[in-house]
N, C-alpha and C positions, 0 to 999 in steps of 0.2 A: 839260408840253412835253419835259423830260427824257428820262420814256419814249420820245416822238415819235423821239426823237434815237439810243437805245440799239436797235441791230439785237437782242438779243433780246428785248427788250421787243415791239416789232414783230414780231417771229416769223418774219421774210421773208428774212435773212441770216446765214448762218453766223458761229457764233464763230471756228470755229479751219479757215483752207484749209490744205489742204495741195498744194503749187506739185509738181510733178514735171520735171524736164528728163531728158526719156531720149534713152540713147545706150551704146557700151562703156561710160561711165562713167554711170553714171545720178543726177543729184544731185535733191533733194528741200529744202524746205524749207516749214517751218507755218510759218503768220502769223497771228498771231493782230488779228483789225479791231477787236476793240474799243480794246485796248494799244495796238494801230499797231506792233507788234514782233514780230520772231521768237521761237518756244518752243525750235524742234530745227532743226538742218541739219546735212546732211551728202551722202554722195554712198555706189552700192552699185553691185555690179558688172551692167549689161546690165539683165536683170529679176526679177533673186533680190532681195525686197522684205524688208528684214528685220523681223522683229517689233516693234522700237521705233512703226514709224510707226504702227502697231495702236492704242498707248495713248494718241499725241497725239492721235485722232481720236473725236469724240463723234457722236450721233446728229446733233447743229447743224452737224455739220462738211462742209468738202464737197471733193472731191478735181481740182485742176483740172491737166490733161499740156497741153505743148506740143503740137501735132500736128504734125510735117514735113509743109514741102509742099516739093518738088524744083522747080526753073527753071531751064529750057536743060538743058546737056547734065546730067545726075545722076551726081554722086559716087557709087561706092561706100558709102561713111562715112553717105547721105541714106539709101538704099534700108537699111542696117542698123539704121540710128535710127527710122524709120517700123516696119520691123518690132520691134521691143523695143517699138517705140509701143503699137504691137497688142496685144502682148501682155497689155502692163501694164492697157491702158485693158481688158481682157476680164480678170484676173485681177482689177481694184483692183472694176471698177463691181459685182461679187456683195454687196458688203456696204455700197456705201454711193453715193451718186450721182458719176459722174465728169465734166468738163467736159473739152472742148477748146477750144485759144485756138492759133489760127497765131504766127509770129515775129513777122509781118506785125503783124498785130492789139496785139500786145503793143507793138511799138515804136508804132503809130499811137494806140493807149491811152493810152499815160505822156504822148507830144508833144501831143495835143490836152487834157490835162488840166493841162498846165504853159503853155498857151497860147502853144508854139510861143516859149518862154523856151529850150528846149533843143531843137535839131536831133536829134531820135534816132534814129542810121542802124545803130549794130554795139553790138556788148556793151560799150566802154565809154560809153557814150552812155546806154546802156538803164542802166549805174551811177548817173550822173553825175542822170538822173532819178530815182531809185528813191532817192538823197540828198535831192535839193531838194526831193520828198515829202513826206519824212520828217525834215526840220530839221539843222539847224546839229548838230555832235555824235554825229549819228546812226549816222555808220559808223565810231566811233572805237573803236579794240579795248580790251578790257579791260587794264587796267595789273596788271602783276604785280612784288612783291618776294618772292624766294627762294620763289616758288611760291603767294604766297599773292597774292588777287585785292586789290588796294587802291583802284581805283578802277574801279568795274563798266564792261560794255560800252557802246553805246549802242546803241540800237532795233534795229538791223540789222547789230552792229558784229562779232558773230561769222560771218557768214555769208561764205562765201569757193570760190573755184574754181565747181563745175559748179552747186553751192547758189543760187548769185549768178541764174543762169538761171532757176532755179525759186521763187524769188523776185519777178522779174519777173511771172512768170506767174501768180502768186498774186495778186500785188499789181492787173497789169491786171485781174484779170475778177471782184477786188473792186469797182475801179473801174467797172466796165461795169454791176456789178447794182448796182452805189449811185446810179447816174447814172440810170439807167432808172426811183427809184423817185419 
């Protein structure tokens, strides 16, 4: 029974998912599906992927990029974001399978997983949904005293800024995969 619950044993779900939120400042977050926690996060400029990301991915990993979709009059930022997403998609897919989710798919997936407990409509409610999915204390920051950690961070506590959107993309994609199996 335990082997059925472990995605590594089933061989059908990646262990590390790298979520990417493209833009002028691109956020990234590596999510461990077994430990249900982040193993790294940060930002980089536009499409200049740092080498540290490659060390987080293994052959059983996946990359999920948020694909921008314009609704109504399109602002220049959306066009630039779409351009950067296209460049990242092409660059990253050379080495590993890359998937795409729209922001609407991310919001709908998180809301469905919480059975409507949170109405997921914006960045704040997306974060609230992620915290609810990971449990109390999951968003706690590490406590430090004189530069030393005296209490570790929660499972998603070290994620901030653009990396939060990247975490949402990774978690939503994982939930979609898990619900299909």
